TORSE-328417 format. One record per residue (C-alpha): residue number from 1; x, y, z. Coordinates in nm, 4 decimals. Each point is the difference from the previous one (the first is absolute). Layout:
BEGIN
{site NUM, {X, Y, Z}},
...
***
This chain:
BEGIN
{site 1, {-0.6846, 1.0295, -1.4148}},
{site 2, {-0.1665, 0.0843, 0.3285}},
{site 3, {0.1571, 0.0762, 0.3364}},
{site 4, {-0.1970, -0.0688, 0.3143}},
{site 5, {0.0897, 0.0757, 0.3608}},
{site 6, {-0.1697, -0.2195, 0.2549}},
{site 7, {0.0025, 0.0774, 0.3710}},
{site 8, {-0.0635, -0.2032, 0.3096}},
{site 9, {0.0713, 0.0609, 0.3681}},
{site 10, {0.3652, -0.0987, -0.0213}},
{site 11, {0.1249, 0.0736, -0.3486}},
{site 12, {-0.0543, 0.1503, -0.3407}},
{site 13, {0.0868, -0.1922, -0.3135}},
{site 14, {0.0268, 0.1303, -0.3538}},
{site 15, {-0.1395, -0.2197, -0.2777}},
{site 16, {0.0960, 0.0601, -0.3617}},
{site 17, {-0.1970, -0.2111, -0.2423}},
{site 18, {-0.3242, -0.0911, -0.1696}},
{site 19, {-0.2790, -0.2462, 0.0697}},
{site 20, {0.1110, -0.1954, -0.3080}},
{site 21, {0.3550, -0.0662, 0.1286}},
{site 22, {0.1038, -0.3655, 0.0118}},
{site 23, {0.3086, 0.0195, 0.2240}},
{site 24, {0.0909, 0.1805, 0.3221}},
{site 25, {0.3172, 0.1230, 0.1692}},
{site 26, {-0.0417, 0.0708, 0.3725}},
{site 27, {0.2912, 0.2194, 0.1102}},
{site 28, {0.1137, 0.1129, 0.3469}},
{site 29, {0.2237, 0.3014, 0.0609}},
{site 30, {0.2865, 0.0328, 0.2476}},
{site 31, {0.0348, 0.1424, 0.3509}},
{site 32, {-0.1401, 0.3511, 0.0447}},
{site 33, {-0.1123, 0.0213, -0.3620}},
{site 34, {-0.3405, 0.0175, -0.1685}},
{site 35, {-0.1585, -0.1487, -0.3135}},
{site 36, {0.0140, 0.3346, -0.1782}},
{site 37, {0.3798, -0.0369, -0.0294}},
{site 38, {-0.0550, -0.3007, -0.2254}},
{site 39, {-0.2530, 0.1400, -0.2480}},
{site 40, {0.2679, 0.0452, -0.2689}},
{site 41, {0.1064, -0.3626, 0.0574}},
{site 42, {-0.3634, -0.1148, -0.0300}},
{site 43, {-0.0544, 0.1972, -0.3183}},
{site 44, {0.3090, -0.1545, -0.1581}},
{site 45, {-0.1192, -0.3491, 0.0903}},
{site 46, {-0.3411, 0.0716, -0.1503}},
{site 47, {0.1558, 0.1531, -0.3088}},
{site 48, {0.1845, -0.3165, -0.0959}},
{site 49, {-0.2004, -0.2822, 0.1602}},
{site 50, {-0.3302, -0.0532, -0.1758}},
{site 51, {-0.3196, 0.0044, 0.2074}},
{site 52, {0.1637, 0.0166, 0.3432}},
{site 53, {-0.1444, 0.1771, 0.3026}},
{site 54, {0.2563, 0.1444, 0.2429}},
{site 55, {-0.1037, 0.0367, 0.3633}},
{site 56, {0.2322, 0.2165, 0.2093}},
{site 57, {-0.0628, -0.0859, 0.3641}},
{site 58, {0.0502, 0.2412, 0.2894}},
{site 59, {0.1521, -0.1147, 0.3283}},
{site 60, {-0.1758, 0.0860, 0.3257}},
{site 61, {0.1789, 0.2280, 0.2476}},
{site 62, {0.1932, -0.2036, 0.2576}},
{site 63, {0.2697, 0.0811, 0.2572}},
{site 64, {0.3470, -0.0771, -0.1373}},
{site 65, {0.2709, -0.0988, 0.2480}},
{site 66, {0.2963, 0.1213, -0.2060}},
{site 67, {-0.1606, 0.3469, -0.0026}},
{site 68, {-0.0530, 0.0059, 0.3786}},
{site 69, {-0.3580, -0.1194, -0.0250}},
{site 70, {-0.1113, 0.2758, -0.2357}},
{site 71, {-0.3173, -0.0968, -0.1868}},
{site 72, {0.0270, -0.0067, -0.3782}},
{site 73, {-0.1218, -0.2099, -0.2936}},
{site 74, {0.1557, -0.3384, 0.0715}},
{site 75, {-0.0980, -0.3570, -0.0851}},
{site 76, {0.1911, -0.1372, 0.2985}},
{site 77, {0.2434, 0.1138, 0.2655}},
{site 78, {0.3620, 0.0765, -0.0931}},
{site 79, {0.2640, -0.0450, 0.2702}},
{site 80, {0.3086, 0.1265, -0.1815}},
{site 81, {0.1206, 0.1736, -0.3150}},
{site 82, {0.1895, -0.0859, -0.2121}},
{site 83, {-0.1526, -0.3424, -0.0496}},
{site 84, {0.2694, -0.2668, -0.0058}},
{site 85, {-0.0300, -0.3760, -0.0441}},
{site 86, {0.0161, -0.0292, 0.3805}},
{site 87, {-0.2717, 0.2597, 0.0662}},
{site 88, {-0.2631, -0.1210, 0.2457}},
{site 89, {-0.3787, 0.0265, -0.0329}},
{site 90, {-0.2541, -0.0011, 0.2821}},
{site 91, {-0.3024, -0.0618, -0.2196}},
{site 92, {-0.2092, 0.2897, 0.1294}},
{site 93, {-0.2881, 0.0954, -0.2330}},
{site 94, {0.1051, -0.2538, -0.2648}},
{site 95, {-0.3098, -0.2185, 0.0333}},
{site 96, {-0.2312, 0.3011, -0.0412}},
{site 97, {0.1886, 0.1062, -0.3132}},
{site 98, {-0.0129, -0.3509, -0.1459}},
{site 99, {-0.3754, 0.0076, 0.0529}},
{site 100, {-0.0280, 0.3245, -0.2006}},
{site 101, {0.1666, -0.1677, -0.2980}},
{site 102, {-0.2005, -0.3209, 0.0349}},
{site 103, {-0.3274, 0.1930, 0.0011}},
{site 104, {0.1083, 0.1842, -0.3135}},
{site 105, {0.0899, -0.3293, -0.1718}},
{site 106, {-0.3400, -0.1442, 0.0957}},
{site 107, {-0.1718, 0.3086, -0.1378}},
{site 108, {0.1819, -0.0255, -0.3334}},
{site 109, {-0.0877, -0.3672, -0.0364}},
{site 110, {-0.3641, 0.0804, 0.0807}},
{site 111, {0.0162, 0.2636, -0.2741}},
{site 112, {0.0957, -0.2676, -0.2511}},
{site 113, {0.3808, 0.0222, -0.0109}},
{site 114, {0.1610, -0.3427, -0.0353}},
{site 115, {0.2346, -0.0737, 0.2949}},
{site 116, {0.2906, -0.0750, -0.2349}},
{site 117, {-0.0336, 0.3543, -0.1355}},
{site 118, {0.0259, 0.1631, 0.3414}},
{site 119, {0.3469, 0.1278, 0.0870}},
{site 120, {0.1043, 0.1310, 0.3397}},
{site 121, {0.2985, 0.2294, 0.0383}},
{site 122, {0.1539, 0.2768, 0.1998}},
{site 123, {0.2959, 0.2211, 0.0752}},
{site 124, {0.2247, -0.0329, 0.3075}},
{site 125, {-0.2152, -0.1140, 0.2953}},
{site 126, {-0.2854, -0.0253, -0.2492}},
{site 127, {0.2056, -0.2589, -0.1887}},
{site 128, {0.0645, -0.1972, 0.3174}},
{site 129, {-0.3712, 0.0073, 0.0841}},
{site 130, {-0.0949, -0.1037, -0.3539}},
{site 131, {0.2028, -0.3204, 0.0083}},
{site 132, {-0.1430, -0.1163, 0.3323}},
{site 133, {-0.3569, 0.1019, -0.0895}},
{site 134, {0.0184, -0.1840, -0.3324}},
{site 135, {0.1392, -0.3185, 0.1519}},
{site 136, {-0.2575, 0.0046, 0.2798}},
{site 137, {-0.2859, 0.0328, -0.2466}},
{site 138, {-0.0995, -0.3655, -0.0132}},
{site 139, {-0.3305, 0.0211, -0.1882}},
{site 140, {0.1512, 0.0244, -0.3482}},
{site 141, {0.3361, 0.0066, -0.1756}},
{site 142, {0.0671, 0.3573, -0.1101}},
{site 143, {0.1859, 0.1260, -0.3052}},
{site 144, {0.3166, 0.1132, 0.1733}},
{site 145, {0.1606, 0.2287, 0.2553}},
{site 146, {0.2378, 0.2922, -0.0651}},
{site 147, {0.2511, 0.1160, 0.2620}},
{site 148, {0.1569, 0.3398, -0.0711}},
{site 149, {0.2774, 0.0885, 0.2474}},
{site 150, {-0.1405, -0.2344, 0.2651}},
{site 151, {0.1205, -0.2680, 0.2383}},
{site 152, {-0.1040, -0.3309, 0.1524}},
{site 153, {-0.2174, 0.0320, 0.3105}},
{site 154, {0.1488, -0.2332, 0.2588}},
{site 155, {-0.3024, -0.0781, 0.2181}},
{site 156, {-0.1505, -0.2461, -0.2499}},
{site 157, {0.1180, -0.3407, -0.1160}},
{site 158, {0.0235, 0.0482, -0.3760}},
{site 159, {0.0739, -0.3661, -0.0664}},
{site 160, {-0.3442, -0.0949, 0.1362}},
{site 161, {-0.1769, 0.2872, -0.1727}},
{site 162, {0.1627, -0.0817, -0.3326}},
{site 163, {-0.1262, -0.3577, -0.0187}},
{site 164, {-0.3369, 0.0771, -0.1696}},
{site 165, {0.1250, 0.3079, -0.1824}},
{site 166, {0.2942, -0.0328, -0.2338}},
{site 167, {-0.0966, 0.3277, -0.1642}},
{site 168, {0.2153, 0.2325, -0.2117}},
{site 169, {0.1978, 0.2619, 0.1927}},
{site 170, {0.1563, 0.3198, -0.1321}},
{site 171, {0.2841, 0.1489, 0.2087}},
{site 172, {0.1339, 0.3438, -0.0937}},
{site 173, {0.2579, 0.1900, 0.2051}},
{site 174, {0.2519, 0.2808, -0.0387}},
{site 175, {0.3592, -0.0853, 0.0871}},
{site 176, {0.0471, 0.3398, 0.1705}},
{site 177, {-0.3009, -0.0321, 0.2322}},
{site 178, {0.0981, 0.1360, 0.3424}},
{site 179, {-0.3415, -0.0520, 0.1624}},
{site 180, {-0.0721, -0.3641, -0.0876}},
{site 181, {0.3468, -0.1261, -0.0775}},
{site 182, {0.0564, -0.1815, -0.3276}},
{site 183, {0.1106, -0.3116, 0.1884}},
{site 184, {-0.3697, -0.0529, 0.0790}},
{site 185, {-0.0800, -0.0571, -0.3678}},
{site 186, {0.2591, -0.2731, -0.0357}},
{site 187, {-0.1113, -0.1488, 0.3308}},
{site 188, {-0.3638, 0.0012, -0.1127}},
{site 189, {0.0885, -0.1848, -0.3195}},
{site 190, {0.2073, -0.2535, 0.1944}},
{site 191, {-0.2755, -0.0675, 0.2548}},
{site 192, {-0.2690, -0.0341, -0.2664}},
{site 193, {0.2132, -0.2429, -0.1999}},
{site 194, {0.0567, -0.2044, 0.3163}},
{site 195, {-0.3798, -0.0066, 0.0411}},
{site 196, {-0.0274, -0.1561, -0.3491}},
{site 197, {-0.1254, 0.3076, -0.1851}},
{site 198, {0.0945, -0.0686, -0.3613}},
{site 199, {-0.1196, 0.3153, -0.1805}},
{site 200, {0.2031, 0.2903, 0.1394}},
{site 201, {0.0887, 0.3069, -0.2041}},
{site 202, {0.2843, 0.1887, 0.1723}},
{site 203, {0.1006, 0.3429, -0.1306}},
{site 204, {0.2814, 0.2189, 0.1333}},
{site 205, {-0.0004, 0.3718, -0.0843}},
{site 206, {0.3455, 0.1512, -0.0031}},
{site 207, {0.0469, 0.3272, 0.1925}},
{site 208, {-0.3667, 0.0040, 0.1080}},
{site 209, {-0.0757, 0.0896, 0.3605}},
{site 210, {-0.3191, -0.0556, 0.2000}},
{site 211, {-0.2366, 0.0822, -0.2819}},
{site 212, {-0.1370, -0.1387, -0.3250}},
{site 213, {0.1005, 0.0863, -0.3557}},
{site 214, {-0.1378, -0.0069, -0.3521}},
{site 215, {0.2161, -0.3061, -0.0718}},
{site 216, {-0.1482, -0.1845, 0.2970}},
{site 217, {-0.3531, 0.0935, -0.1074}},
{site 218, {0.0764, -0.1209, -0.3541}},
{site 219, {0.1263, -0.3319, 0.1397}},
{site 220, {-0.3081, -0.0380, 0.2167}},
{site 221, {-0.2275, 0.0720, -0.2966}},
{site 222, {0.1801, -0.2676, -0.2060}},
{site 223, {-0.0356, -0.2481, 0.2904}},
{site 224, {-0.3752, 0.0617, 0.0403}},
{site 225, {-0.0640, -0.0206, -0.3739}},
{site 226, {0.1927, -0.3264, -0.0275}},
{site 227, {-0.2001, -0.1565, 0.2837}},
{site 228, {-0.3304, 0.1276, -0.1353}},
{site 229, {0.0747, -0.1474, -0.3414}},
{site 230, {0.1074, -0.3293, 0.1549}},
{site 231, {-0.3115, -0.0216, 0.2178}},
{site 232, {-0.2305, 0.0755, -0.2928}},
{site 233, {0.1460, -0.3015, -0.1845}},
{site 234, {-0.0160, -0.2391, 0.2957}},
***
């Protein structure tokens, strides 16, 4: 397995994979984090999902309102923490971040990866970004989107975005999360069901805070493998 770090003016992504891979997971970290924090996660995915490339994206530095305008890696502005179901979003920097993911999806398709074997996921604000970016990618129907400890971004009409994309969604959340409250996971499931999403996998992790776990990674691996097997037979 090879690991490649690719730099541009705004970000640095880490790519773990081979030229022969036939599936891709594009993953976005949370506020103030970096892709290096998720290398163990990526290695576990690659260990148990055959022929998958994992791309760990890096957020550009942006001012964050909740931190008094301090610049840090952030996919979009955050107005308050903890994140509740009523938390407001102003949409700053979101479109630029969506474009980063869309360009990466385009690149993977150009490299020969079938769209239904491209998965987009993230943690915390990366999860929120991943859902919107996936639904706004109108060129092809992708394999699925994974939301780990995320929430629904309120500045987009999901019912309109969902019409061409009834894609599988994985929601994982700890019930002791004090940063993005657990109520957001149940709210996300409820909103997606109301938008006619029919393939939702919802996992609650008891006593887990604002982090991931080996159990969550195992569940995500099972979800990706199931979809890959299904898509190969379709």
